[in-house]
C-alpha positions in Angstrom: 42.7 174.7 10.0 40.9 175.5 6.6 42.9 176.9 3.6 42.8 180.6 2.9 40.7 181.5 -0.6 39.2 184.2 -1.8 38.1 186.8 0.4 34.6 186.6 1.5 32.8 189.4 -0.6 32.3 193.0 1.5 28.8 193.8 2.8 27.8 191.0 4.1 24.5 191.4 6.0 22.7 188.9 8.0 19.0 188.0 7.1 16.1 188.8 9.9 15.8 185.2 11.4 11.7 185.2 12.3 11.9 181.5 12.9 9.3 179.0 11.8 6.8 180.2 9.4 5.0 179.5 6.0 6.3 181.0 3.1 4.6 183.4 1.1 3.4 182.2 -2.6 5.5 183.3 -5.3 2.8 185.5 -7.1 4.5 188.6 -7.8 7.6 189.4 -8.9 10.8 189.0 -6.2 13.2 186.6 -5.1 12.8 183.8 -3.3 15.7 181.4 -1.8 15.1 177.8 -0.5 17.9 176.4 1.0 18.4 173.1 3.1 20.0 169.8 3.0 19.7 166.6 1.4 16.1 165.4 1.4 15.2 168.4 3.6 12.2 169.1 1.1 13.4 172.2 -0.4 12.6 171.2 -4.4 8.8 170.1 -3.2 8.0 173.4 -1.4 9.8 175.4 -3.6 7.8 173.9 -6.5 4.7 174.6 -4.2 5.4 178.1 -4.0 5.5 178.5 -7.9 2.3 176.3 -8.5 0.6 178.4 -6.1 0.1 181.0 -9.0 -1.1 180.3 -12.1 0.2 177.9 -14.9 2.4 178.1 -17.1 5.8 178.0 -14.8 9.4 177.8 -16.4 11.7 175.0 -14.6 15.5 175.8 -15.0 17.4 172.8 -14.2 21.0 172.9 -14.2 22.1 169.7 -13.0 24.0 167.5 -16.0 23.2 163.6 -16.4 26.9 162.6 -15.8 25.9 158.9 -14.3 23.1 156.3 -14.6 22.3 157.6 -10.7 21.8 161.2 -12.0 19.9 160.4 -15.2 17.4 158.4 -12.4 16.8 161.5 -10.6 16.2 163.7 -13.5 14.0 161.2 -14.6 12.4 160.9 -10.9 11.7 164.8 -11.0 10.2 165.2 -14.4 8.0 162.4 -13.6 6.9 164.3 -10.4 6.2 167.5 -11.5 2.3 168.2 -12.7 1.4 169.7 -15.8 2.0 173.7 -16.1 5.8 173.0 -16.4 8.3 173.9 -19.4 11.1 172.5 -18.5 14.3 174.1 -19.8 18.1 172.0 -19.3 20.7 174.7 -18.5 23.8 173.8 -16.6 25.9 177.2 -17.3 24.2 180.0 -18.8 21.4 180.8 -15.9 21.2 184.5 -16.1 20.3 183.9 -20.4 17.8 181.0 -19.5 16.1 183.5 -16.9 16.1 186.5 -19.6 14.5 183.9 -21.8 11.5 182.9 -19.5 10.3 186.6 -19.4 7.0 187.3 -17.1 6.9 183.4 -16.3 7.3 182.2 -12.8 10.9 180.4 -12.6 12.1 177.9 -10.6 15.8 177.3 -10.7 16.5 174.2 -9.6 19.5 174.1 -8.3 22.2 176.8 -7.4 24.5 174.3 -6.0 24.8 172.2 -9.2 24.9 175.5 -11.6 28.1 176.3 -9.1 29.4 172.8 -9.5 29.1 173.4 -13.2 30.8 176.3 -13.2 33.6 175.2 -11.6 34.5 171.8 -13.6 34.3 174.5 -16.4 37.0 176.7 -14.8 34.3 179.7 -15.3 34.8 183.1 -13.3 32.3 182.1 -10.2 32.4 186.0 -9.0 31.3 187.4 -12.8 28.9 184.8 -12.9 27.6 185.7 -9.5 27.2 189.3 -10.2 25.0 188.5 -13.7 22.8 186.4 -12.2 22.0 189.3 -9.3 21.9 191.3 -12.3 19.6 189.6 -14.0 17.0 188.6 -10.6 17.0 192.4 -10.2 15.5 193.0 -13.7 12.9 189.8 -13.3 9.7 190.9 -13.9 8.3 187.5 -12.5 8.7 185.8 -9.1 12.2 183.4 -9.1 12.8 180.9 -6.9 16.1 179.6 -6.5 16.5 176.2 -4.7 20.0 176.1 -3.1 22.0 172.9 -1.2 23.1 174.0 2.4 26.3 172.5 2.4 28.5 174.1 5.0 26.9 172.8 8.2 29.3 169.1 7.9 32.9 168.5 7.8 35.3 170.3 6.1 36.0 168.6 3.1 39.2 166.6 2.6 40.2 168.1 -0.8 40.7 171.7 -1.5 38.4 171.8 -4.5 36.0 170.3 -2.1 36.8 173.0 -0.2 36.6 175.2 -2.7 33.0 174.5 -3.1 32.1 174.4 0.3 33.1 177.9 0.6 32.0 179.3 -3.4 28.4 177.8 -2.4 28.3 179.5 0.6 29.2 183.1 -0.9 27.0 182.4 -3.8 23.9 181.7 -1.4 25.1 184.9 0.8 24.8 187.1 -1.9 21.4 186.1 -3.2 20.1 186.1 0.1 21.2 189.5 0.9 19.1 190.5 -2.5 16.2 188.0 -1.8 13.0 189.1 -0.5 12.4 185.9 1.3 14.8 183.2 2.0 13.8 179.9 3.9 15.5 177.1 5.3 14.2 173.9 5.4 14.6 171.2 8.0 13.2 167.5 8.0 10.5 168.7 5.6 9.6 172.1 7.8 10.5 175.6 6.0 11.7 177.6 8.7 11.7 181.8 7.4 14.8 183.1 7.7 14.1 186.6 5.9 10.8 188.3 5.0 10.8 191.4 3.5 7.4 192.5 3.3 
């Protein structure tokens, strides 16, 4: 049995399931959420959405280099990016980093690491989520956000792990309700979950 935690935010609405399909290029103002498991192809797909438009593009990286493995992952991601990206590393102040991007198309990679940083810093997660949603609503340029789908596996063993899983689910739901397009990546294939045309 799972422990009781924060109540689920009100007004939960499901996206329109439309099956497999191509995601739109991020060529107009709006929010696209790309979810998927580890090595599902979500970062590659998100980058392709942003780079379908003309450069420059802003890459907001939320990960922290806690250890050698993470440092190698960050270095590999940097090396894989084509010319035209402006990388900003921001582990906590994501709304401010989005505001600073102005009219540039933005890729945020990823929401899950941002949430991890907030939890470890004992920040107010609902307040941070609300601030992010307000920022996304006023963004004058396309924004593609990547998130790890962590709710499909086993129940985490620790209270912190269970809280993280729950908070990630609530964060993704809140953004998905507001986003115009939501994609679930499975084995490198984009499945359109929501498409508001």
